[in-house]
C-alpha positions as CSV (number, residue, x, y, z in Angstrom):
1,M,-104.8,-56.1,23.1
2,G,-101.1,-55.9,22.2
3,L,-98.3,-53.9,23.5
4,P,-98.2,-50.2,22.8
5,E,-96.0,-49.4,19.8
6,R,-92.7,-47.7,20.6
7,A,-90.2,-46.3,18.1
8,P,-86.8,-48.0,18.1
9,D,-83.8,-46.2,19.4
10,A,-81.5,-47.3,16.6
11,L,-81.6,-49.0,13.2
12,L,-78.9,-51.6,12.7
13,A,-78.3,-52.2,9.0
14,D,-75.5,-53.0,6.6
15,K,-74.0,-50.8,3.9
16,G,-76.8,-51.6,1.5
17,Y,-79.0,-49.3,3.5
18,D,-76.5,-46.4,3.3
19,A,-78.6,-43.7,1.5
20,D,-79.1,-40.1,2.4
21,A,-82.9,-40.5,2.1
22,I,-82.9,-43.3,4.7
23,R,-80.6,-41.4,7.0
24,A,-82.8,-38.2,6.7
25,D,-86.0,-40.2,7.5
26,L,-84.4,-41.8,10.5
27,A,-83.1,-38.4,11.8
28,E,-86.6,-37.0,11.4
29,R,-88.0,-39.7,13.6
30,N,-85.1,-39.4,16.1
31,I,-83.8,-42.9,15.4
32,E,-80.0,-43.4,15.4
33,A,-78.7,-44.7,12.1
34,T,-76.2,-47.4,12.9
35,I,-75.2,-48.0,9.2
36,P,-71.6,-48.0,8.1
37,G,-71.0,-45.8,5.1
38,R,-70.4,-47.2,1.6
39,S,-66.8,-47.1,0.4
40,D,-67.6,-44.8,-2.5
41,R,-69.0,-42.1,-0.2
42,R,-67.2,-38.8,-0.5
43,V,-67.8,-37.7,3.1
44,K,-67.2,-40.6,5.5
45,I,-69.9,-41.1,8.1
46,E,-69.1,-42.5,11.5
47,H,-71.3,-45.1,13.1
48,N,-71.5,-46.8,16.5
49,R,-69.3,-49.8,16.0
50,T,-70.1,-51.4,19.4
51,L,-73.8,-51.3,18.6
52,Y,-73.2,-52.5,15.0
53,K,-71.5,-55.7,16.3
54,Q,-74.9,-56.7,17.6
55,C,-76.1,-57.0,14.0
56,S,-73.6,-59.7,13.4
57,R,-74.7,-61.6,16.5
58,I,-78.4,-61.4,15.4
59,E,-77.5,-62.6,11.8
60,R,-75.5,-65.6,13.2
61,M,-78.5,-66.5,15.4
62,F,-80.9,-66.5,12.4
63,R,-78.3,-68.6,10.4
64,Q,-78.3,-71.2,13.2
65,L,-82.1,-71.2,13.3
66,K,-82.4,-71.8,9.6
67,I,-80.3,-75.0,9.9
68,K,-83.5,-76.5,11.3
69,R,-85.3,-77.7,8.2
70,A,-88.8,-77.0,9.5
71,I,-88.0,-73.4,10.1
72,A,-86.1,-72.8,6.8
73,T,-88.9,-74.2,4.7
74,R,-91.7,-73.2,7.1
75,Y,-93.6,-76.4,7.1
76,D,-96.2,-75.1,9.6
77,Q,-99.1,-73.4,7.9
78,L,-100.3,-71.6,11.1
79,A,-98.4,-68.8,12.8
80,N,-98.7,-70.4,16.2
81,G,-97.2,-73.7,15.0
82,F,-94.3,-71.9,13.3
83,L,-93.7,-69.7,16.4
84,G,-93.6,-72.8,18.6
85,M,-91.0,-74.4,16.3
86,V,-88.9,-71.2,16.5
87,H,-89.2,-71.2,20.3
88,L,-88.0,-74.9,20.4
89,A,-85.1,-74.2,18.1
90,T,-84.1,-71.1,20.0
91,A,-84.2,-73.0,23.3
92,G,-82.0,-75.7,21.8
93,Y,-79.6,-73.1,20.6
94,W,-79.5,-71.4,24.0
95,L,-79.0,-74.7,25.8
96,K,-75.7,-75.3,24.0
97,F,-74.4,-72.1,25.6
98,V,-75.7,-72.8,29.0
99,H,-74.4,-76.4,29.0
100,A,-70.9,-75.1,27.9
101,A,-70.8,-72.6,30.7
């Protein structure tokens, strides 16, 4: 038995996801679209810049995880083994910050 599914409050995405159809679908589902507008848009669309900065932090974390060869190439065949490796790599990444503080 898993956790009950809950709709997200916001979608963090880059300019590649800036489409009226995507924005309409998100609005219909009451999800905030945190997507910066493309530069060729006629009408500029504002987005939550503070929330969008979180996207960059998440991307940097995944970039650090993919430095670990076992994660980047997914050596483990089973999901549990792979998830364990992700947990170890994430703990190592986190320890660098705790040790520095």
